[in-house]
C-alpha positions in Angstrom: -7.5 12.3 15.0 -7.6 8.5 14.4 -7.7 9.0 10.6 -4.8 11.5 10.7 -2.8 8.9 12.8 -3.8 6.3 10.2 -2.5 8.5 7.4 0.8 9.0 9.2 1.1 5.2 9.7 0.6 4.6 6.0 3.4 7.0 5.2 5.6 5.5 7.9 5.1 2.0 6.6 5.8 3.2 3.0 9.0 4.9 4.1 10.2 1.9 6.1 9.4 -0.5 3.2 11.4 1.5 0.6 14.5 0.4 2.5 13.7 -3.3 1.8 14.4 -4.4 -1.8 11.2 -5.9 -3.4 8.9 -4.8 -0.6 5.5 -4.3 -2.1 4.4 -1.9 0.7 7.1 0.4 -0.5 5.4 0.9 -3.8 3.5 4.2 -4.2 0.3 2.4 -5.3 -0.3 0.9 -1.8 0.1 4.2 -0.1 -2.1 6.0 -2.6 -4.8 3.4 -2.2 -4.7 3.6 1.6 -4.6 7.4 1.6 -7.4 7.6 -0.8 -9.6 5.6 1.6 -8.5 7.8 4.5 -9.2 11.1 2.6 -12.5 9.7 1.4 -13.6 9.2 5.0 -12.5 12.7 5.8 -14.6 14.0 2.8 -11.6 15.3 1.0 -11.0 13.8 -2.5 -7.6 13.2 -3.8 -6.3 15.7 -6.4 -7.6 15.1 -10.0 -5.3 13.4 -12.5 -4.1 10.5 -10.2 -4.3 7.0 -11.7 -6.5 4.6 -9.8 -4.1 2.3 -8.0 -6.5 -0.7 -7.5 -5.6 -2.6 -10.6 -1.8 -2.4 -9.9 -2.3 -3.4 -6.3 -4.4 -6.4 -7.3 -1.8 -7.4 -9.9 0.9 -7.3 -7.2 -1.3 -9.4 -4.8 -1.9 -12.0 -7.5 1.8 -12.2 -8.4 2.8 -12.7 -4.7 0.1 -15.4 -4.1 1.3 -17.3 -7.2 4.9 -17.1 -6.0 4.1 -18.0 -2.4 5.3 -14.6 -1.0 3.5 -12.9 1.9 2.3 -9.3 1.6 4.4 -7.9 4.4 7.3 -5.5 4.5 9.9 -8.3 4.4 8.4 -10.4 1.5 8.3 -13.5 3.7 7.8 -16.9 2.0 4.5 -18.4 2.8 4.4 -22.0 4.2 1.7 -23.2 1.9 
């Protein structure tokens, strides 16, 4: 049950983040990466043909760190 709740939380965060312009958690790559990990724990692979989202997620993380933007729903500026 916990993994199903986790999957629901991932989708809920993605849905909420799409309402915030520039929110990285609203991008489909984040949800796909999180859901791939959840389905992997359940022993159910993702459908074939999906692009691995890890490179895109790392690129977004690197961009945000360089520009002092936190990885949250609101794109908060970091203090350092």
